[in-house]
C-alpha positions in Angstrom: -16.4 -67.6 -56.6 -16.8 -66.8 -53.0 -19.7 -65.6 -50.8 -19.3 -62.4 -48.7 -20.3 -64.0 -45.4 -20.9 -60.7 -43.5 -23.5 -59.6 -46.2 -25.1 -63.1 -46.0 -25.6 -62.6 -42.2 -27.4 -59.3 -42.8 -29.5 -60.7 -45.6 -30.5 -63.6 -43.3 -31.6 -61.1 -40.6 -29.2 -62.2 -37.9 -27.0 -59.1 -38.0 -28.2 -55.5 -38.3 -25.4 -54.3 -40.6 -22.3 -55.6 -42.5 -20.0 -53.8 -40.1 -21.7 -55.4 -37.1 -21.5 -58.8 -38.8 -17.7 -58.3 -39.3 -17.4 -57.4 -35.6 -19.3 -60.6 -34.7 -17.1 -62.7 -36.9 -13.9 -61.2 -35.5 -15.1 -61.6 -31.9 -15.9 -65.3 -32.4 -19.6 -64.8 -32.1 -20.5 -66.7 -35.3 -20.5 -70.4 -35.7 -21.1 -72.6 -38.7 -22.1 -76.2 -37.9 -20.9 -75.7 -34.3 -17.4 -74.4 -35.3 -16.4 -70.8 -34.7 -15.7 -68.9 -37.9 -12.1 -67.7 -38.0 -11.5 -64.0 -37.5 -11.2 -61.9 -40.7 -12.8 -64.7 -42.7 -15.4 -62.7 -44.6 -15.3 -64.4 -47.9 -16.1 -68.1 -47.9 -16.6 -70.8 -50.5 -20.2 -71.8 -51.3 -19.5 -75.4 -50.3 -18.6 -74.2 -46.8 -22.2 -72.9 -46.4 -24.1 -75.8 -48.1 -26.8 -76.9 -45.8 -25.1 -75.1 -42.9 -26.5 -74.2 -39.5 -25.3 -70.7 -38.6 -25.4 -69.5 -35.0 -24.9 -65.8 -34.2 -24.6 -65.2 -30.5 -26.5 -67.5 -28.2 -30.0 -67.2 -29.5 -30.0 -66.5 -33.3 -29.9 -69.5 -35.6 -30.3 -69.8 -39.3 -30.3 -72.9 -41.5 -29.2 -72.6 -45.1 -30.8 -74.9 -47.6 
């Protein structure tokens, strides 16, 4: 299975909507463990997010446990 990454960003409270989360991903504004998420990569493997530090923009951070 895969995780819909844009929805996860909304559920975590770092993006106001799924469409805005997709725009942030496409624009290079989302990083996982310091690496920018590739554009159009909305579905990711759960292992990719295991204990990940997600950064959205310059000031919003979330750690998944």
